[in-house]
N, C-alpha and C positions, 0 to 999 in steps of 0.2 A: 508936317506937323502931326503929332501925335495926340488922340485925344484920350482921357483917363474916364473911366465907368466907376460910379461908384457902387459898390456891389448891395450895400443897405438901402438904396433908393426904392420908394414905393412905385409899384407897377399895376398896372391895371388887371381886372378879369382877362382882357383880350390881350396884352402883353404877357401876361403869365402862360396864357394858353399857346400863344406864338412859341415862347421859348421852350416850352414841353412839346411842341409838334402835335397839339390838340386843339380841336374846337373849342370856342370861349364856352358854347354851351354844356360841353362836356364838363368843364370846372363848376359850371352851376349847378348841375344834376349831381355832382359829386357832393358838393356842399348841401344840396337838399336834401339828399337820400343819408347823410353821415358816412360817406364812405371815404377810404382813404384819400390822402390828397395832402398837398404842402399847406401849412398854417396860413390863415386868411385874418385879416383885419377889417372889421366894419367901424368906418369913421360917423360914428354918430348914432342916435340912439332911435331915429326913424326906420321904418319899415324898409324906406327905401333909398337908407344912407348907403355912400358907396363901399364897395369892398376893393381892398387892396392887400397886395402882397409885396412881403419885401424881396427883392432879388436874391438875396443871398440865402434865404431859406427855400426859395423854390428851387435853387440849384442844389443846396445840401438836399432837401427831397429826393432831386432826380438821381441823386449820386447813391442815397441808400436803396434806389429799387434795381442795384446791380446784383446780378446773381452769376455764378459761375457753370450752373446748369439747370436745367428746368426741374431736376429733382430737389433742387435747392430751393427754387421757385416755389415748390410745391408743399413742400416744409413749412415754409414763411406763412404761404396761404393757411394752410391748416392751423399754425400757431395763432394767427390773427381770427380764426373762425372759433377757436377754442377759447378766447378771451374776447367776446365780443362786447363786453363793456369795459373796455378800455376807455378812461376817460382821460380827455387831455387837461391840463392844468387850466386854471380858468383865468381869463386874462384879466388886469388890474381894472376894478370898477365893474366886473362882471356880478350878477345877481347870482347869489348862492343858491345851488339846488338844495332840495330837502335835506339830502345825504349829507351835509356839510355842517348844518347847526348843531348835529348830536342828538336830536331830538326826531322820534317817528313823525312823519306827515300826517299818519290817521291814527288815532287810539282805536286799537281793536277791541270789540266787544268781549267781556270777558276774561280782558287781561289783569296783568297784576295791578294793584292800587299803589301810587306813588307815595 
């Protein structure tokens, strides 16, 4: 008897870490520090709302980490460091950042009048 696996099922932080051969704490630290990692979903608005990953997105992220040489890896890391403000697209229902409404967050004194 064979069992099928839905690649788009939600998995927990612990399951994602196991799939990636990492400790669950590693994913928590990466999320907290804004470091590279697979996309995650916060289910709910509460600060302690559960975090979930889509299995297919974790697998896709793992595949993106493949390099043919250490120099190719080094070049990719440099590119990421040169663009530290890479902003992922906002999730549906996310609160927009001040850069997304077209208005400056704070008026500068002595600036041009509107």
